[in-house]
C-alpha positions as CSV (number, residue, x, y, z in Angstrom):
1,X,10.2,-12.0,24.7
2,X,7.0,-9.9,24.5
3,X,5.7,-8.6,21.2
4,X,6.5,-5.0,20.5
5,X,4.7,-2.3,18.6
6,X,6.1,-2.4,15.1
7,X,5.8,0.9,13.3
8,X,7.6,-0.3,10.1
9,X,6.5,1.0,6.8
10,X,6.6,-2.5,5.3
11,X,6.8,-5.4,5.7
12,X,4.7,-4.2,8.6
13,X,2.7,-5.6,11.5
14,X,0.0,-8.2,11.0
15,X,-3.2,-8.5,13.1
16,X,-2.4,-10.8,16.1
17,X,-5.5,-13.0,15.6
18,X,-4.3,-13.6,12.0
19,X,-0.9,-14.7,13.2
20,X,-2.4,-16.9,15.9
21,X,-4.7,-18.6,13.4
22,X,-1.8,-19.2,11.0
23,X,0.2,-20.6,13.9
24,X,-2.6,-23.1,14.7
25,X,-2.8,-24.2,11.1
26,X,0.8,-24.0,10.1
27,X,1.7,-27.7,10.4
28,X,-1.6,-29.1,9.2
29,X,-4.2,-27.0,7.4
30,X,-7.7,-28.3,8.3
31,X,-8.8,-31.1,6.1
32,X,-5.6,-31.1,4.0
33,X,-3.2,-33.2,6.1
34,X,-0.3,-30.8,5.3
35,X,0.8,-27.2,5.6
36,X,-0.3,-24.6,3.1
37,X,3.4,-24.2,2.3
38,X,3.4,-27.8,1.1
39,X,0.2,-27.7,-1.0
40,X,0.1,-27.8,-4.7
41,X,-1.3,-24.6,-6.0
42,X,-3.6,-26.7,-8.2
43,X,-5.0,-28.7,-5.4
44,X,-8.7,-28.3,-4.5
45,X,-7.7,-27.2,-1.0
46,X,-5.6,-24.3,-2.3
47,X,-8.0,-23.4,-5.0
48,X,-10.6,-22.9,-2.2
49,X,-8.2,-20.7,-0.2
50,X,-7.5,-18.5,-3.2
51,X,-11.2,-18.3,-4.2
52,X,-12.2,-17.3,-0.7
53,X,-9.5,-14.7,-0.5
54,X,-10.7,-13.1,-3.7
55,X,-14.3,-13.3,-2.6
56,X,-13.6,-11.5,0.7
57,X,-11.4,-8.8,-1.0
58,X,-14.3,-8.2,-3.4
59,X,-16.6,-7.8,-0.4
60,X,-14.2,-5.5,1.4
61,X,-13.7,-3.1,-1.5
62,X,-17.1,-3.7,-3.2
63,X,-15.3,-4.7,-6.4
64,X,-17.7,-5.1,-9.4
65,X,-17.8,-8.2,-11.6
66,X,-16.5,-6.0,-14.4
67,X,-13.1,-6.0,-12.7
68,X,-10.6,-8.9,-12.6
69,X,-8.7,-9.5,-9.4
70,X,-5.2,-10.9,-9.9
71,X,-2.8,-12.4,-7.3
72,X,0.6,-11.8,-8.6
73,X,4.3,-11.5,-7.5
74,X,7.1,-9.0,-7.9
75,X,5.8,-6.3,-5.6
76,X,4.5,-2.9,-6.7
77,X,7.9,-2.3,-8.4
78,X,7.1,-4.9,-11.0
79,X,3.8,-3.1,-11.7
80,X,5.8,-0.1,-12.7
81,X,6.7,-2.1,-15.8
82,X,3.6,-4.2,-16.2
83,X,1.2,-1.2,-16.3
84,X,2.7,0.5,-19.3
85,X,3.4,-2.8,-21.1
86,X,-0.3,-3.8,-20.7
87,X,-2.1,-0.5,-21.1
88,X,-0.4,1.3,-23.9
89,X,1.2,0.6,-27.2
90,X,5.0,0.8,-27.4
91,X,6.0,4.4,-28.0
92,X,2.7,5.8,-26.9
93,X,2.1,8.4,-24.2
94,X,1.1,8.0,-20.5
95,X,0.6,10.7,-17.8
96,X,2.2,10.5,-14.4
97,X,1.9,12.6,-11.2
98,X,5.2,12.8,-9.3
99,X,4.6,12.9,-5.6
100,X,7.6,11.0,-4.2
101,X,10.3,8.4,-4.9
102,X,8.0,5.6,-5.9
103,X,6.0,7.7,-8.2
104,X,9.3,8.9,-9.8
105,X,10.4,5.2,-10.2
106,X,7.1,4.3,-11.8
107,X,7.5,7.0,-14.4
108,X,11.1,6.0,-15.0
109,X,10.0,2.5,-15.9
110,X,7.2,3.7,-18.1
111,X,9.8,5.7,-20.1
112,X,11.4,2.4,-21.1
113,X,8.2,1.5,-23.0
114,X,6.8,4.9,-24.2
115,X,6.6,8.6,-23.6
116,X,5.8,10.0,-20.1
117,X,4.2,13.4,-19.4
118,X,4.5,14.6,-15.9
119,X,1.2,16.5,-15.3
120,X,1.8,17.4,-11.7
121,X,4.7,17.3,-9.2
122,X,5.4,18.3,-5.6
123,X,9.2,18.0,-6.0
124,X,9.4,21.8,-5.6
125,X,8.6,21.4,-1.9
126,X,10.4,18.0,-1.3
127,X,7.2,16.1,-2.0
128,X,5.5,17.6,1.1
129,X,2.1,17.9,-0.5
130,X,-0.3,16.4,-3.1
131,X,-0.6,18.6,-6.1
132,X,-4.0,19.3,-7.7
133,X,-4.8,17.4,-10.9
134,X,-7.6,18.5,-13.1
135,X,-8.9,16.8,-16.3
136,X,-7.5,19.6,-18.6
137,X,-4.0,18.9,-17.3
138,X,-3.9,15.4,-18.7
139,X,-3.3,15.0,-22.5
140,X,-6.2,13.4,-24.3
141,X,-3.8,11.1,-26.1
142,X,-2.5,9.7,-22.8
143,X,-3.2,6.0,-22.4
144,X,-3.7,6.5,-18.7
145,X,-2.9,8.7,-15.7
146,X,-0.8,7.1,-12.9
147,X,-0.9,8.3,-9.3
148,X,0.7,7.0,-6.1
149,X,-2.2,7.2,-3.6
150,X,-0.1,7.3,-0.5
151,X,3.5,8.2,-0.2
152,X,5.1,6.3,2.7
153,X,8.4,8.2,2.6
154,X,7.0,11.7,2.8
155,X,3.7,11.0,4.7
156,X,1.4,12.4,2.1
157,X,-1.9,11.0,0.7
158,X,-4.6,11.8,-1.9
159,X,-7.8,12.7,0.0
160,X,-9.8,12.2,-3.2
161,X,-8.9,10.6,-6.5
162,X,-8.4,12.9,-9.5
163,X,-11.4,13.1,-11.9
164,X,-9.9,12.7,-15.4
165,X,-11.1,11.6,-18.8
166,X,-8.4,9.0,-19.3
167,X,-8.1,5.7,-17.4
168,X,-6.8,6.2,-13.8
169,X,-4.2,3.9,-12.5
170,X,-3.5,4.0,-8.8
171,X,-0.7,2.5,-6.8
172,X,-2.5,2.0,-3.5
173,X,0.2,-0.2,-1.8
174,X,0.2,1.7,1.5
175,X,-3.4,2.8,1.7
176,X,-5.5,-0.1,0.3
177,X,-8.0,-1.3,2.9
178,X,-7.0,1.6,5.2
179,X,-9.5,4.0,3.7
180,X,-12.6,3.6,1.5
181,X,-12.0,3.9,-2.2
182,X,-14.6,3.6,-5.0
183,X,-13.1,1.1,-7.3
184,X,-15.2,2.4,-10.2
185,X,-13.1,5.6,-10.2
186,X,-10.0,3.6,-11.2
187,X,-9.2,1.6,-14.3
188,X,-6.5,-0.3,-12.5
189,X,-5.4,-0.6,-8.9
190,X,-2.3,-2.3,-7.7
191,X,-0.8,-2.9,-4.3
192,X,2.0,-4.8,-2.6
193,X,0.5,-6.8,0.2
194,X,3.2,-6.1,2.8
195,X,1.7,-3.0,4.4
196,X,-2.1,-3.6,4.9
197,X,-2.9,-6.9,3.4
198,X,-0.4,-9.6,4.4
199,X,3.2,-10.7,4.2
200,X,5.7,-9.7,1.4
201,X,5.5,-11.7,-1.8
202,X,2.0,-11.0,-2.9
203,X,0.9,-8.2,-5.2
204,X,-2.8,-7.6,-5.9
205,X,-4.0,-6.1,-9.2
206,X,-7.6,-5.0,-9.7
207,X,-8.2,-4.3,-13.4
208,X,-11.2,-3.4,-15.5
209,X,-11.8,-6.3,-17.7
210,X,-12.3,-4.2,-20.9
211,X,-8.6,-3.2,-20.5
212,X,-7.4,-6.8,-20.8
213,X,-6.1,-8.0,-24.2
214,X,-4.3,-4.8,-25.0
215,X,-0.7,-6.2,-24.5
216,X,1.3,-6.7,-27.6
217,X,3.1,-10.0,-28.5
218,X,6.3,-8.3,-27.3
219,X,5.1,-8.5,-23.7
220,X,6.5,-11.6,-21.9
221,X,3.8,-14.1,-20.9
222,X,4.6,-13.7,-17.2
223,X,4.0,-9.9,-17.5
224,X,0.7,-10.2,-19.3
225,X,-2.4,-9.4,-17.3
226,X,-4.6,-11.2,-19.8
227,X,-2.9,-14.5,-19.3
228,X,-2.9,-14.1,-15.6
229,X,-6.6,-13.4,-15.6
230,X,-7.4,-16.3,-18.0
231,X,-5.5,-18.6,-15.6
232,X,-7.2,-17.3,-12.4
233,X,-3.8,-16.1,-11.2
234,X,-2.4,-19.7,-11.6
235,X,-0.4,-19.2,-14.8
236,X,2.6,-20.2,-12.7
237,X,3.0,-21.1,-9.1
238,X,1.6,-18.1,-7.1
239,X,2.8,-17.0,-3.7
240,X,0.6,-19.5,-2.0
241,X,1.4,-18.8,1.7
242,X,1.1,-15.0,1.2
243,X,-2.3,-15.5,-0.5
244,X,-3.4,-17.7,2.4
245,X,-2.3,-15.1,5.0
246,X,-3.9,-12.2,3.0
247,X,-7.1,-14.3,3.0
248,X,-7.0,-14.5,6.8
249,X,-6.5,-10.7,7.0
250,X,-9.5,-10.1,4.7
251,X,-11.6,-12.3,6.8
252,X,-10.4,-10.6,10.0
253,X,-11.2,-7.1,8.5
254,X,-14.7,-8.2,7.6
255,X,-15.2,-9.3,11.2
256,X,-14.0,-5.9,12.4
257,X,-16.4,-3.9,10.4
258,X,-14.7,-3.7,7.1
259,X,-12.9,-0.8,5.5
260,X,-15.1,2.0,6.8
261,X,-14.2,0.9,10.4
262,X,-10.5,0.7,9.5
263,X,-10.7,4.3,8.0
264,X,-12.4,5.5,11.2
265,X,-9.7,3.9,13.4
266,X,-6.9,5.2,11.2
267,X,-8.3,8.7,11.3
268,X,-8.4,8.5,15.1
269,X,-4.8,7.2,15.4
270,X,-3.3,9.7,13.0
271,X,-5.2,12.6,14.5
272,X,-3.7,11.9,17.9
273,X,-0.1,12.1,16.5
274,X,-0.8,15.1,14.3
275,X,-2.3,16.9,17.3
276,X,1.0,16.6,19.1
277,X,2.9,17.9,16.0
278,X,0.6,20.8,15.7
279,X,1.0,21.8,19.4
280,X,4.8,21.2,19.5
281,X,7.6,23.7,19.0
282,X,10.0,20.7,19.1
283,X,8.7,18.4,16.4
284,X,8.1,19.5,12.9
285,X,5.7,17.6,10.6
286,X,7.0,16.8,7.2
287,X,3.7,16.9,5.3
288,X,1.5,19.9,4.6
289,X,-1.7,19.7,6.7
290,X,-4.1,19.2,3.8
291,X,-2.0,16.3,2.4
292,X,-1.3,14.4,5.6
293,X,-1.4,10.6,5.4
294,X,-3.5,8.6,7.8
295,X,-1.0,5.7,7.3
296,X,2.4,7.2,7.7
297,X,3.1,10.1,10.1
298,X,6.4,11.7,9.4
299,X,8.2,14.4,11.3
300,X,11.7,15.7,12.2
301,X,13.5,16.7,15.4
302,X,15.9,19.6,15.9
303,X,19.0,17.6,15.3
304,X,20.3,14.2,14.1
305,X,21.5,13.5,17.6
306,X,18.1,14.0,19.1
307,X,16.6,11.8,16.3
308,X,18.9,9.0,17.1
309,X,18.2,9.3,20.8
310,X,14.4,9.3,20.1
311,X,14.7,6.1,18.1
312,X,16.9,4.4,20.6
313,X,14.6,5.3,23.5
314,X,11.5,4.2,21.7
315,X,13.1,0.9,20.8
316,X,14.0,0.3,24.5
317,X,10.4,0.9,25.4
318,X,9.0,-1.6,22.8
319,X,8.3,0.6,19.8
320,X,10.4,-0.4,16.9
321,X,11.2,0.8,13.3
322,X,10.5,4.5,13.8
323,X,13.5,5.7,11.9
324,X,12.5,7.7,8.8
325,X,13.4,6.6,5.3
326,X,17.1,7.2,4.4
327,X,16.0,9.7,1.7
328,X,14.6,12.1,4.2
329,X,15.6,11.1,7.7
330,X,13.6,12.1,10.7
331,X,10.9,9.9,12.2
332,X,8.2,7.8,10.5
333,X,5.4,6.1,12.3
334,X,3.5,3.8,10.1
335,X,0.1,3.1,11.7
336,X,-1.5,0.6,9.3
337,X,-4.7,-1.3,10.2
338,X,-2.8,-3.8,12.4
339,X,-1.4,-1.1,14.7
340,X,-3.7,-0.9,17.7
341,X,-4.7,2.4,19.3
342,X,-2.8,1.2,22.3
343,X,0.5,1.4,20.4
344,X,-0.3,4.9,19.1
345,X,-1.2,6.1,22.6
346,X,2.1,4.7,23.9
347,X,4.0,6.5,21.1
348,X,2.1,9.8,21.8
349,X,3.0,9.6,25.5
350,X,6.6,8.9,24.6
351,X,6.7,11.9,22.2
352,X,5.4,14.2,24.9
353,X,7.9,12.9,27.5
354,X,10.8,13.1,25.1
355,X,10.0,16.7,24.2
356,X,9.6,17.6,27.9
357,X,13.1,16.2,28.7
358,X,14.9,17.5,25.5
359,X,12.9,20.5,24.2
């Protein structure tokens, strides 16, 4: 069976050269005599893999030495709990922007630990836009402001990060390495790997070192950033194979021109699909034009029957996982770094033909 174009929102497609290298090294990692899946996480071989992965991620994102890079588990959803437990005292206040389901879930978890102030929301328009956030909107007593940089369900994305006087925490799960970010603008960045970095199982946290050591004794050891940093992410057995694959992805991206080149490609891919939506009287884009994501293109068709037919026809032509999230329906094309322009052109051609036949 030939490989298809996988438009899944996550876990999502991985670069083919990365998969091919992993295939070659699967049974016997060079110099180790065993698979990475069989290695001790404390072996010199794996320590080198992890160190190289961190080094290349630092290069890709220009991460200063004043930040710690942590390779953790539990997905972004666990960070919904770890962020408040590590960055604010119990019962204190944090600020949140509500721009979709995951932003809402993050705030709900923070409420278990302290008070949450919602400083901005786009719920009034079904999360179809990114609301403006200015410094004066954020309470000075807030321990931090939390944003979700890209909203996979609704296809919206921050074009610039808010400028605020409190520490900025950004969930960049679905946009990290897909566009250039200045790490210095954030106090903490977290991201599940399964969209743009690697397979499911790995969560990356990038945290300013001066924010370590704030967790109280009530915070379980496994949820304490400081202990993870002191142990170089080896406090317990990490997701070894996921770290290895992510390391291969980082190396691949550096060879492709780094994040600036990925941002250029993603802009080109998304522009092609948005141009069809803008010209169409059949498809309706879900996101406001000024808030459109370059990672997840979302749109609807005139009826559920046509939507089902669209997905079925696309699948038959080798384009899978285009069905929109169950919360909103419609179509969602996730075009992360590993999605080649060839796949996006094929989808664009299919969209034009489907509209011609059904519009």
